[in-house]
N, C-alpha and C positions, 0 to 999 in steps of 0.2 A: 504493499500499500504505500510506504513512504517513497519508495522508488518510482512508483507512477507520480506521485505529487511532485516530486523533484524533476520529473523528466517533463511535466507540464509547464511546470514553471520555468525550465530551461527554454524549452520551445516557445513562451510567451516572450522571454527575454529575447530570443533569436528574431522573433518576428519584429519586435519595435526596432531592433538595429536595421532592418530592412524597409522601414515605413518609408512611403512616399513622402516627399517634400513639396507641397504647393507652394509655387513661386508666388500666388497671388495673397497667400495667407501667411506665408514664413516671415519670421523676424531676423535679423542679421545673424544670430546663432545658428538658427536652423540653416540658414544658407550656408553659413560656414563649415558646418558638419557635413556639406556634400563635398567629396574628394573632387578638388578641380577648381572649387570655389574659394576664394579667399577674401580678404576684408575689402580691398579694392572692387573687385567684380561684385560681391555683394552690395557694396555701397552703390554702384550703377544700376544695379537692379532696383534697390528700393527707392532710389531717386527717379527712376523712371516710371516705377509703380505709382509713387504719388501724384503724377499727374492723370494716369488712368490706369486700371487693371490691365493686364496682358490679355489680349482677346484668345490668342494661339500660339503655338511656336514660331510661326513667322513674324507675329507682331513682337515678340521678345528678341527674335534675332535682329530685326530690322531697329529696334530703339535701343539696344545695349550695345555699345560699342565695344569692339573686341570678342563680340560672342558670334561666332559663325556655325555652319552646318555641322563641322566636326565636332566643335565644344559642344553644340548641343545634343548630339546623339552620345557624347561620351558623358554628360550630366543626366541625360536621360537615364543612361544605363546606372547610373550612380542613384537613381530614385527620385530625380526633380521632375515634376509634372507642371503642366500649364492648363488649368482648367479641368484637372483629373487626367489628361492625355499625356501618353509618352510621345517622343519625338519620333516621327515618321520621315525618314529622309526620303523626299521624292524622286532625287537622282539615282538612289541606290535602290529603289523600289524594283522589282522586276516586271518587265513589260507583260501585260496580259495576252495570252495566247502563244507564248514562246517559251 
C-alpha cells in the first residue's frame, strides 16, 4: 500500500515538471523555467503581452524580436503553449498526398 502511494506521488511530481506553460498567463518565473528562455526573452514576451495577448504562435513570433520558427519549435517542445496550442511549423509539415 505504501509503495503504491509513493508511486502515485512520484507520478504526480513528474507530471508537474512537464506541465505546459501558457505564454498568455505565465509570469517571468514561469517563462524563465522553460529551457531556452532567459530574463531577456521573458522580458520581451511580457512587454509585448502587455500590449495585447498573443493570438497564436505566428503572432508571438512576429511580435517578439529574436524568436523565430526554430526557437518556437524548441520552446514548444519544452512545454510553451500559445492559447493552449503547441507550435506546428508550416514549412516542416508534410505535404498532403505525398
